[in-house]
N, C-alpha and C positions, 0 to 999 in steps of 0.2 A: 246656815241656816239663819234668816233674819228672825227678832223676836217679833213675834204675835202674829206667824204662819202656823198653820194648823193642819195637818193631814188626816186624812180620813185612811183606814188600812182593808185591803182584803185579802183573804189567803185563797190559792187555788192550787188543787191537787192534781195532779197530772199524772196518769199509770204510765209504768215505763212502754206500753205495747204501742203508746200513742205517735204518729211520726213528728218527725221535727215539722215538718210543712202543715199539719194538724195545729200543731201548740204554735206556730207564728200564726197562722191565721187565728186563733183563738184569741192571742193575746193583741192582733191589731183591731180584731172589732171591739175587744173591751176597749181599745184604747178612743178609739174613732166615736162610739158610740154613749160610752161614759165619760170620757175624758181622764183613765185612767194611765197609769206609768209605773214599770216596774221599778221598783225598790230593792228588791233581793231575788234571784232564781238559785234554789241548791237543788243537787243534784246527789242525791242518795248512794250509798254503796248498793243499793238493790235496782238504783236508775230509774226511780221515781224522782218526780219533778213535784218540789214545791214553790210555789213561786208567790211572794207578797207585792202585792202591786199599792200604789197610793193616789191619791189625789187630794187637791189642795180645798181646803174648806175656805169659802168665803161668805166672811159675813157681811151684812148689810148693815152700814151704819145709820144710823137716827139724825134726823136733820130736826133740828128746832125753831122755829119760826117764832119771832116776837113780832104780833101787831100793837103798832102803839095807836 
């Protein structure tokens, strides 16, 4: 990871009854519309999925102009 790169995180809980196709469509929709990417996907012993999504925080730098 480069210094100065910051990420925003979001956690999604998906019940075990949801199909793999549904989960794929949900994550693709989040990626395309919000710029999210999967950071971690954990499947618990009960079958529930906990997904951690992340996206870069882009900070705008201020430009200073000198009028002479």
